[in-house]
C-alpha atoms as a printed R data frame, in Angstrom:
    type eleno elety resid chain resno       x       y       z
1   ATOM     1    CA   MET     A     1  -0.408  -0.192   0.369
2   ATOM     2    CA   VAL     A     2   2.705   2.311   1.277
3   ATOM     3    CA   ALA     A     3   4.360   1.822  -2.577
4   ATOM     4    CA   GLY     A     4   0.667   2.832  -4.804
5   ATOM     5    CA   ARG     A     5  -0.039  -1.805  -4.655
6   ATOM     6    CA   GLY     A     6  -2.243  -1.700  -2.996
7   ATOM     7    CA   ARG     A     7  -5.286  -2.813  -4.978
8   ATOM     8    CA   GLU     A     8  -3.138  -5.513  -6.630
9   ATOM     9    CA   ALA     A     9  -1.781  -6.541  -2.436
10  ATOM    10    CA   VAL     A    10  -6.384  -6.803  -1.836
11  ATOM    11    CA   ARG     A    11  -6.086  -8.291  -4.682
12  ATOM    12    CA   LEU     A    12  -3.613 -11.052  -4.134
13  ATOM    13    CA   SER     A    13  -4.558 -11.783  -0.664
14  ATOM    14    CA   ALA     A    14  -7.480 -12.714  -2.453
15  ATOM    15    CA   VAL     A    15  -6.350 -15.095  -4.539
16  ATOM    16    CA   GLY     A    16  -4.142 -16.417  -1.915
17  ATOM    17    CA   SER     A    17  -7.307 -17.398   0.213
18  ATOM    18    CA   GLY     A    18  -9.324 -18.947  -3.146
19  ATOM    19    CA   LEU     A    19  -6.312 -21.159  -3.643
20  ATOM    20    CA   ALA     A    20  -6.300 -22.593   0.262
21  ATOM    21    CA   VAL     A    21  -9.755 -23.306   0.433
22  ATOM    22    CA   ALA     A    22  -9.548 -25.263  -2.874
23  ATOM    23    CA   LEU     A    23  -6.188 -26.098  -1.654
24  ATOM    24    CA   ALA     A    24  -6.713 -27.174   1.945
25  ATOM    25    CA   VAL     A    25 -10.718 -29.492   1.569
26  ATOM    26    CA   PRO     A    26  -9.248 -32.471  -0.205
27  ATOM    27    CA   LEU     A    27  -5.746 -32.750   1.898
28  ATOM    28    CA   ALA     A    28  -7.759 -32.354   4.983
29  ATOM    29    CA   VAL     A    29  -8.438 -35.387   5.616
30  ATOM    30    CA   PRO     A    30  -6.236 -37.211   4.872
31  ATOM    31    CA   ILE     A    31  -3.422 -34.951   6.663
32  ATOM    32    CA   THR     A    32  -6.637 -35.720   9.483
33  ATOM    33    CA   TRP     A    33  -6.515 -38.803   9.159
34  ATOM    34    CA   LEU     A    34  -2.139 -38.807   9.550
35  ATOM    35    CA   MET     A    35  -2.732 -37.044  12.703
36  ATOM    36    CA   MET     A    36  -5.559 -38.617  14.469
37  ATOM    37    CA   ARG     A    37  -2.470 -41.281  15.634
38  ATOM    38    CA   GLY     A    38   0.382 -38.888  15.975
39  ATOM    39    CA   TYR     A    39  -1.558 -37.010  17.803
40  ATOM    40    CA   PRO     A    40  -0.755 -38.906  20.888
41  ATOM    41    CA   VAL     A    41   3.091 -37.760  20.649
42  ATOM    42    CA   VAL     A    42   2.677 -34.723  19.150
43  ATOM    43    CA   ARG     A    43   0.911 -33.754  22.973
44  ATOM    44    CA   GLU     A    44   3.965 -36.134  24.582
45  ATOM    45    CA   HIS     A    45   6.898 -34.397  22.942
46  ATOM    46    CA   LEU     A    46   4.531 -31.039  23.019
47  ATOM    47    CA   PRO     A    47   7.104 -28.189  24.951
48  ATOM    48    CA   LEU     A    48   9.570 -30.192  22.592
49  ATOM    49    CA   LEU     A    49   7.861 -29.344  19.363
50  ATOM    50    CA   LEU     A    50   6.824 -25.509  20.922
51  ATOM    51    CA   GLY     A    51  11.249 -24.677  21.651
52  ATOM    52    CA   ALA     A    52  11.405 -26.205  18.359
53  ATOM    53    CA   VAL     A    53   9.404 -23.283  16.920
54  ATOM    54    CA   VAL     A    54  10.100 -20.733  18.890
55  ATOM    55    CA   ALA     A    55  13.655 -21.570  18.225
56  ATOM    56    CA   PHE     A    56  12.660 -21.578  14.873
57  ATOM    57    CA   LEU     A    57  10.955 -18.297  14.678
58  ATOM    58    CA   VAL     A    58  14.582 -16.492  16.473
59  ATOM    59    CA   VAL     A    59  17.196 -17.903  14.391
60  ATOM    60    CA   THR     A    60  15.105 -16.886  10.620
61  ATOM    61    CA   GLU     A    61  15.933 -13.089  11.926
62  ATOM    62    CA   SER     A    62  17.292 -10.643   9.262
63  ATOM    63    CA   SER     A    63  19.504 -10.338  12.186
64  ATOM    64    CA   LYS     A    64  21.433 -11.360  15.356
65  ATOM    65    CA   ARG     A    65  19.987  -7.517  16.944
66  ATOM    66    CA   ALA     A    66  16.057  -8.781  15.743
67  ATOM    67    CA   ALA     A    67  16.851 -12.528  17.038
68  ATOM    68    CA   LEU     A    68  17.605 -11.658  20.382
69  ATOM    69    CA   GLY     A    69  15.054  -8.331  20.392
70  ATOM    70    CA   GLY     A    70  12.440 -10.957  19.279
71  ATOM    71    CA   LEU     A    71  13.966 -13.513  21.899
72  ATOM    72    CA   VAL     A    72  13.103 -11.281  24.674
73  ATOM    73    CA   ALA     A    73   9.907 -10.107  23.462
74  ATOM    74    CA   PHE     A    74   8.675 -13.946  23.338
75  ATOM    75    CA   LEU     A    75   9.907 -13.715  26.592
76  ATOM    76    CA   ALA     A    76   8.433 -10.887  27.952
77  ATOM    77    CA   SER     A    77   4.828 -11.879  26.056
78  ATOM    78    CA   ALA     A    78   5.534 -15.132  27.720
79  ATOM    79    CA   ALA     A    79   5.359 -13.509  31.339
80  ATOM    80    CA   LEU     A    80   2.651 -11.562  30.724
81  ATOM    81    CA   GLY     A    81   0.464 -15.152  29.583
82  ATOM    82    CA   LEU     A    82   1.769 -17.143  33.348
83  ATOM    83    CA   ALA     A    83   0.056 -13.824  34.830
84  ATOM    84    CA   THR     A    84  -2.763 -13.335  32.805
85  ATOM    85    CA   LEU     A    85  -4.726 -16.480  31.397
86  ATOM    86    CA   ASP     A    86  -5.758 -18.016  34.217
87  ATOM    87    CA   ALA     A    87  -7.411 -15.207  35.834
88  ATOM    88    CA   ASP     A    88 -10.698 -14.804  35.969
89  ATOM    89    CA   PRO     A    89 -12.226 -10.984  35.941
90  ATOM    90    CA   ALA     A    90 -14.834 -10.643  36.874
91  ATOM    91    CA   ALA     A    91 -17.566  -8.584  33.556
92  ATOM    92    CA   PRO     A    92 -20.559  -7.603  31.760
93  ATOM    93    CA   LEU     A    93 -19.586 -10.160  29.212
94  ATOM    94    CA   ASP     A    94 -21.007 -13.357  30.516
95  ATOM    95    CA   ALA     A    95 -18.356 -15.530  27.551
96  ATOM    96    CA   GLY     A    96 -15.461 -13.188  28.437
97  ATOM    97    CA   GLY     A    97 -11.613 -14.120  29.025
98  ATOM    98    CA   VAL     A    98  -8.566 -12.017  29.147
99  ATOM    99    CA   LEU     A    99  -7.845 -13.347  25.493
100 ATOM   100    CA   VAL     A   100  -9.603 -10.314  23.996
101 ATOM   101    CA   PRO     A   101  -7.572  -7.720  25.513
102 ATOM   102    CA   LEU     A   102  -4.087  -9.867  25.008
103 ATOM   103    CA   PHE     A   103  -4.501  -9.662  21.603
104 ATOM   104    CA   ALA     A   104  -5.636  -6.694  21.505
105 ATOM   105    CA   GLY     A   105  -3.222  -5.222  22.743
106 ATOM   106    CA   LEU     A   106   0.505  -7.194  21.059
107 ATOM   107    CA   PHE     A   107  -1.200  -6.791  18.034
108 ATOM   108    CA   GLY     A   108  -3.790  -4.868  17.661
109 ATOM   109    CA   ALA     A   109  -2.895  -1.287  19.437
110 ATOM   110    CA   PRO     A   110   0.901  -0.721  18.336
111 ATOM   111    CA   VAL     A   111  -0.407  -0.183  14.886
112 ATOM   112    CA   LEU     A   112  -3.009   1.561  15.423
113 ATOM   113    CA   VAL     A   113  -0.187   4.058  17.579
114 ATOM   114    CA   ASP     A   114   2.703   4.299  14.743
115 ATOM   115    CA   ALA     A   115  -0.443   4.644  12.586
116 ATOM   116    CA   MET     A   116  -0.900   8.637  14.715
117 ATOM   117    CA   GLY     A   117   0.570  10.655  13.166
118 ATOM   118    CA   GLY     A   118   0.521   9.309   9.999
119 ATOM   119    CA   GLY     A   119   0.458  10.845   6.158
120 ATOM   120    CA   GLY     A   120  -2.187   8.773   5.337
121 ATOM   121    CA   VAL     A   121  -1.933   6.708   1.941
122 ATOM   122    CA   PRO     A   122  -0.386   7.863  -1.081
123 ATOM   123    CA   PRO     A   123  -2.233   6.933  -4.841
124 ATOM   124    CA   GLN     A   124  -2.993   3.781  -5.557
125 ATOM   125    CA   ALA     A   125  -1.740   3.265  -8.749
126 ATOM   126    CA   ASP     A   126  -3.446   0.358 -10.457
127 ATOM   127    CA   ALA     A   127  -5.550  -3.018 -10.026
128 ATOM   128    CA   ARG     A   128  -3.209  -5.533 -11.920
129 ATOM   129    CA   ILE     A   129  -1.532  -8.193 -10.035
130 ATOM   130    CA   ALA     A   130   2.207  -8.909 -11.556
131 ATOM   131    CA   MET     A   131   3.474 -12.457 -10.188
132 ATOM   132    CA   SER     A   132   3.272 -14.959 -12.357
133 ATOM   133    CA   ARG     A   133   0.662 -17.824 -12.210
134 ATOM   134    CA   ARG     A   134   3.527 -20.739 -10.864
135 ATOM   135    CA   GLY     A   135   4.528 -17.940  -7.951
136 ATOM   136    CA   LEU     A   136   0.619 -17.493  -6.958
137 ATOM   137    CA   GLY     A   137   0.558 -21.539  -6.899
138 ATOM   138    CA   VAL     A   138   3.657 -21.951  -5.755
139 ATOM   139    CA   SER     A   139   2.671 -19.339  -2.419
140 ATOM   140    CA   ALA     A   140  -0.239 -20.670  -1.842
141 ATOM   141    CA   GLY     A   141   0.626 -23.957  -1.927
142 ATOM   142    CA   GLY     A   142   2.718 -23.489   0.332
143 ATOM   143    CA   GLY     A   143   1.095 -21.205   3.070
144 ATOM   144    CA   SER     A   144  -1.622 -24.388   2.838
145 ATOM   145    CA   LEU     A   145   0.459 -26.778   4.386
146 ATOM   146    CA   ALA     A   146   1.677 -24.391   7.120
147 ATOM   147    CA   GLY     A   147  -1.906 -23.917   7.834
148 ATOM   148    CA   ALA     A   148  -2.551 -27.192   7.549
149 ATOM   149    CA   VAL     A   149   0.536 -28.411  10.265
150 ATOM   150    CA   VAL     A   150  -0.354 -25.573  12.347
151 ATOM   151    CA   GLY     A   151  -4.002 -26.376  12.515
152 ATOM   152    CA   TYR     A   152  -3.368 -28.693  14.807
153 ATOM   153    CA   VAL     A   153  -1.145 -27.753  17.143
154 ATOM   154    CA   PRO     A   154  -1.451 -25.946  20.467
155 ATOM   155    CA   GLY     A   155  -0.478 -22.294  20.055
156 ATOM   156    CA   VAL     A   156   0.439 -21.801  16.945
157 ATOM   157    CA   SER     A   157  -0.457 -18.565  15.222
158 ATOM   158    CA   ALA     A   158  -1.242 -18.846  11.254
159 ATOM   159    CA   ALA     A   159   1.378 -15.635  11.829
160 ATOM   160    CA   ILE     A   160   3.476 -18.655  12.899
161 ATOM   161    CA   ALA     A   161   2.746 -20.587   9.627
162 ATOM   162    CA   ALA     A   162   3.657 -17.906   7.366
163 ATOM   163    CA   VAL     A   163   6.935 -17.996   8.689
164 ATOM   164    CA   ALA     A   164   7.297 -21.274   8.282
165 ATOM   165    CA   ALA     A   165   5.586 -21.295   4.602
166 ATOM   166    CA   LEU     A   166   8.290 -18.753   3.547
167 ATOM   167    CA   PRO     A   167  10.422 -20.445   1.866
168 ATOM   168    CA   ALA     A   168   8.020 -21.438  -0.663
169 ATOM   169    CA   VAL     A   169   7.255 -18.065  -2.081
170 ATOM   170    CA   PRO     A   170   9.601 -17.361  -5.274
171 ATOM   171    CA   ARG     A   171  12.989 -14.912  -4.439
172 ATOM   172    CA   ASP     A   172  11.919 -13.250  -7.482
173 ATOM   173    CA   GLU     A   173   8.554 -12.507  -6.422
174 ATOM   174    CA   SER     A   174   8.660 -11.925  -2.209
175 ATOM   175    CA   ASP     A   175   7.241  -9.468  -1.840
176 ATOM   176    CA   ARG     A   176   3.805 -10.269  -3.693
177 ATOM   177    CA   GLY     A   177   4.435 -13.700  -2.588
178 ATOM   178    CA   PHE     A   178   4.333 -13.148   1.211
179 ATOM   179    CA   VAL     A   179   0.779 -11.604   0.979
180 ATOM   180    CA   VAL     A   180  -0.577 -15.005  -1.439
181 ATOM   181    CA   ALA     A   181   1.916 -17.035   1.414
182 ATOM   182    CA   THR     A   182   0.158 -15.430   4.492
183 ATOM   183    CA   SER     A   183  -3.969 -15.050   3.592
184 ATOM   184    CA   GLY     A   184  -3.321 -18.880   2.521
185 ATOM   185    CA   ALA     A   185  -1.676 -20.078   5.087
186 ATOM   186    CA   ASN     A   186  -4.468 -17.945   7.239
187 ATOM   187    CA   THR     A   187  -7.305 -19.363   5.212
188 ATOM   188    CA   ALA     A   188  -6.156 -23.377   5.340
189 ATOM   189    CA   ASN     A   189  -5.754 -22.445   9.547
190 ATOM   190    CA   THR     A   190  -9.555 -22.087   9.862
191 ATOM   191    CA   ILE     A   191 -10.201 -24.912   7.958
192 ATOM   192    CA   PHE     A   192  -8.108 -27.205   9.161
193 ATOM   193    CA   ALA     A   193  -8.533 -26.327  12.865
194 ATOM   194    CA   LEU     A   194 -12.389 -27.351  12.096
195 ATOM   195    CA   PHE     A   195 -11.360 -30.548  11.177
196 ATOM   196    CA   ALA     A   196  -9.077 -30.988  14.271
197 ATOM   197    CA   LEU     A   197 -11.718 -29.242  16.593
198 ATOM   198    CA   VAL     A   198 -14.638 -31.991  15.140
199 ATOM   199    CA   ALA     A   199 -11.680 -35.052  15.168
200 ATOM   200    CA   LEU     A   200  -9.501 -34.153  18.706
201 ATOM   201    CA   GLY     A   201 -12.291 -32.032  20.348
202 ATOM   202    CA   THR     A   202 -10.053 -28.888  21.147
203 ATOM   203    CA   PRO     A   203 -10.351 -25.978  19.910
204 ATOM   204    CA   ARG     A   204  -7.146 -24.769  17.867
205 ATOM   205    CA   THR     A   205  -8.501 -20.814  17.125
206 ATOM   206    CA   GLY     A   206  -9.916 -18.038  18.431
207 ATOM   207    CA   VAL     A   207 -12.917 -18.176  16.295
208 ATOM   208    CA   THR     A   208 -13.214 -22.773  16.892
209 ATOM   209    CA   VAL     A   209 -12.454 -21.176  21.475
210 ATOM   210    CA   ALA     A   210 -15.534 -19.126  20.156
211 ATOM   211    CA   ILE     A   211 -17.477 -21.692  18.941
212 ATOM   212    CA   ASP     A   212 -16.530 -24.334  21.954
213 ATOM   213    CA   ARG     A   213 -17.585 -21.937  24.412
214 ATOM   214    CA   ALA     A   214 -20.892 -20.998  21.652
215 ATOM   215    CA   GLU     A   215 -21.461 -25.475  22.013
216 ATOM   216    CA   VAL     A   216 -22.261 -25.537  18.514
217 ATOM   217    CA   PRO     A   217 -22.965 -28.761  16.964
218 ATOM   218    CA   PHE     A   218 -19.432 -30.027  15.583
219 ATOM   219    CA   ALA     A   219 -21.725 -30.496  12.394
220 ATOM   220    CA   LEU     A   220 -18.222 -31.052  10.356
221 ATOM   221    CA   PRO     A   221 -20.037 -30.505   6.438
222 ATOM   222    CA   ILE     A   222 -22.391 -27.674   7.881
223 ATOM   223    CA   LEU     A   223 -18.769 -25.697   9.802
224 ATOM   224    CA   LEU     A   224 -17.815 -27.244   6.523
225 ATOM   225    CA   VAL     A   225 -19.996 -25.265   4.102
226 ATOM   226    CA   ALA     A   226 -20.123 -22.420   6.335
227 ATOM   227    CA   ALA     A   227 -16.457 -21.455   6.620
228 ATOM   228    CA   ALA     A   228 -16.784 -21.991   2.279
229 ATOM   229    CA   THR     A   229 -19.771 -19.416   2.006
230 ATOM   230    CA   ALA     A   230 -17.579 -16.289   4.196
231 ATOM   231    CA   ALA     A   231 -14.138 -17.129   1.617
232 ATOM   232    CA   ALA     A   232 -16.851 -16.193  -1.166
233 ATOM   233    CA   CYS     A   233 -18.444 -13.347   0.237
234 ATOM   234    CA   GLY     A   234 -14.977 -12.341   1.920
235 ATOM   235    CA   PHE     A   235 -14.454 -13.003  -1.716
236 ATOM   236    CA   ALA     A   236 -15.939 -11.561  -3.257
237 ATOM   237    CA   LEU     A   237 -16.076  -8.107  -0.768
238 ATOM   238    CA   VAL     A   238 -12.800  -7.991  -1.419
239 ATOM   239    CA   LEU     A   239 -13.009  -7.841  -5.867
240 ATOM   240    CA   LEU     A   240 -15.609  -4.972  -4.866
241 ATOM   241    CA   VAL     A   241 -15.348  -2.752  -1.787
242 ATOM   242    CA   GLY     A   242 -11.425  -2.754  -2.170
243 ATOM   243    CA   ASP     A   243 -10.300  -0.096  -3.242
244 ATOM   244    CA   ALA     A   244 -12.932   2.611  -2.292
245 ATOM   245    CA   TYR     A   245 -12.213   1.503   0.699
246 ATOM   246    CA   LEU     A   246  -8.479   2.295  -0.264
247 ATOM   247    CA   ARG     A   247  -9.812   5.611  -1.811
248 ATOM   248    CA   VAL     A   248 -11.933   6.208   2.210
249 ATOM   249    CA   VAL     A   249  -9.186   5.392   4.008
250 ATOM   250    CA   GLY     A   250  -6.073   7.085   1.509
251 ATOM   251    CA   ASN     A   251  -8.244  10.269   2.749
252 ATOM   252    CA   ALA     A   252  -8.758   9.690   6.455
253 ATOM   253    CA   ASP     A   253  -7.662  11.430   9.629
254 ATOM   254    CA   TYR     A   254  -5.525   8.911  10.786
255 ATOM   255    CA   THR     A   255  -4.845  10.369  14.483
256 ATOM   256    CA   ARG     A   256  -8.846  10.535  15.093
257 ATOM   257    CA   LEU     A   257  -9.135   7.138  13.921
258 ATOM   258    CA   SER     A   258  -6.039   5.274  15.932
259 ATOM   259    CA   VAL     A   259  -7.483   7.454  18.641
260 ATOM   260    CA   GLY     A   260 -11.138   6.481  18.061
261 ATOM   261    CA   VAL     A   261 -10.264   2.135  16.514
262 ATOM   262    CA   LEU     A   262  -7.916   2.368  20.216
263 ATOM   263    CA   GLY     A   263 -10.745   4.433  22.377
264 ATOM   264    CA   LEU     A   264 -12.413   1.055  20.872
265 ATOM   265    CA   LEU     A   265 -10.590  -1.929  21.654
266 ATOM   266    CA   ALA     A   266 -10.643  -0.378  25.648
267 ATOM   267    CA   GLY     A   267 -14.304  -0.634  26.050
268 ATOM   268    CA   LEU     A   268 -13.549  -4.517  24.408
269 ATOM   269    CA   SER     A   269 -11.719  -5.480  26.663
270 ATOM   270    CA   PHE     A   270 -13.719  -3.772  29.707
271 ATOM   271    CA   ALA     A   271 -16.127  -6.335  28.390
272 ATOM   272    CA   PHE     A   272 -14.016  -8.675  28.495
273 ATOM   273    CA   ALA     A   273 -12.386  -9.303  31.014
274 ATOM   274    CA   GLY     A   274 -13.725  -5.514  33.412
275 ATOM   275    CA   ALA     A   275 -10.868  -3.669  34.433
276 ATOM   276    CA   PHE     A   276  -8.509  -5.982  34.887
277 ATOM   277    CA   GLY     A   277  -8.674  -6.789  30.438
278 ATOM   278    CA   VAL     A   278  -8.220  -2.857  30.672
279 ATOM   279    CA   GLY     A   279  -4.847  -3.649  32.540
280 ATOM   280    CA   ALA     A   280  -4.220  -6.331  30.985
281 ATOM   281    CA   PHE     A   281  -4.108  -4.295  26.893
282 ATOM   282    CA   VAL     A   282  -2.123  -1.394  28.211
283 ATOM   283    CA   VAL     A   283   0.824  -3.701  29.260
284 ATOM   284    CA   ALA     A   284   0.365  -5.549  26.063
285 ATOM   285    CA   GLY     A   285  -0.098  -2.787  23.584
286 ATOM   286    CA   ALA     A   286   3.284  -0.971  25.659
287 ATOM   287    CA   LEU     A   287   5.336  -4.566  24.248
288 ATOM   288    CA   GLY     A   288   3.816  -5.201  21.691
289 ATOM   289    CA   LEU     A   289   5.527  -1.814  20.791
290 ATOM   290    CA   VAL     A   290   8.938  -3.524  21.833
291 ATOM   291    CA   PRO     A   291   9.471  -6.014  18.013
292 ATOM   292    CA   PRO     A   292   9.753  -3.219  15.349
293 ATOM   293    CA   ARG     A   293  11.773  -0.913  17.352
294 ATOM   294    CA   VAL     A   294  14.690  -3.614  17.659
295 ATOM   295    CA   GLY     A   295  13.673  -5.010  13.801
296 ATOM   296    CA   ALA     A   296  11.677  -8.628  15.080
297 ATOM   297    CA   ARG     A   297   8.328  -9.057  13.558
298 ATOM   298    CA   ARG     A   298   5.707  -9.975  15.604
299 ATOM   299    CA   VAL     A   299   5.064 -13.312  15.774
300 ATOM   300    CA   HIS     A   300   7.602 -14.116  18.548
301 ATOM   301    CA   LEU     A   301   4.566 -13.240  20.602
302 ATOM   302    CA   MET     A   302   2.918 -15.063  20.239
303 ATOM   303    CA   GLY     A   303   4.531 -16.562  22.736
304 ATOM   304    CA   VAL     A   304   1.571 -15.301  25.372
305 ATOM   305    CA   LEU     A   305   0.572 -19.127  24.791
306 ATOM   306    CA   ILE     A   306   3.930 -20.557  23.990
307 ATOM   307    CA   GLY     A   307   4.703 -19.635  27.406
308 ATOM   308    CA   PRO     A   308   2.161 -21.151  29.572
309 ATOM   309    CA   LEU     A   309   1.940 -24.071  27.366
310 ATOM   310    CA   ILE     A   310   5.740 -24.750  27.707
311 ATOM   311    CA   VAL     A   311   6.089 -24.960  31.206
312 ATOM   312    CA   GLY     A   312   2.738 -27.131  30.896
């Protein structure tokens, strides 16, 4: 978007998600069959597996400074998770919990803070996708496979899957391939998480946690139809309103918009976890500012879940 290719990026994201759906559904049955048989081993060695994931994220950083900063961010977010995840604060919503303020603070608030005083979105060029069909297919396939694997592992997010998919992205199309792979990983992760929920009885993503807490019947065909319908609607909406959205965002006052959304996130934190949630949101927001300032990826902040899982 900053480079003036936001319209293309929106379409690349839509294509990545669409290809992921087409790849994930036929792969889900055999991969789920394999994971059901291998899951006892995964669960027995989960701390080692998650430790390997953390090591992978650290060593694949772009510099020693970024790697050290990423490790510090992981340890700090893990400590935050250990201090808050077991809390049961009084909140206006019965289905509340601290995950909302934690993730809003770690991954939402820092982006809004950094956007304050920004110069807005520059003029956007044409929407033509300047990426080869082979690059699209390879990037989407890598993202889908990575999303499939992490869909069965607790605490490992689609963002980590996107990092794992990077080796599959063609080097000469790395920027565009990253957008496709990330979208593919997110979409595939959602589909495979539904299979994991039905097959293993344990939620793996925020969406499946909500489904589990809402006591929605685990009818896989209905869940898959709902996911496919949402993907189709999302794809169509991206193409129909994506350009108009970019125009509106380009004319927005970033400071007022950021302050308004930050207030909304704080309100949601209170609704889901009361005053405790607002405090967790503020602490998490401050921590979320760290990784970009040391050149590290924000994905290290998933330590808020991975850390407590490692220590049991």
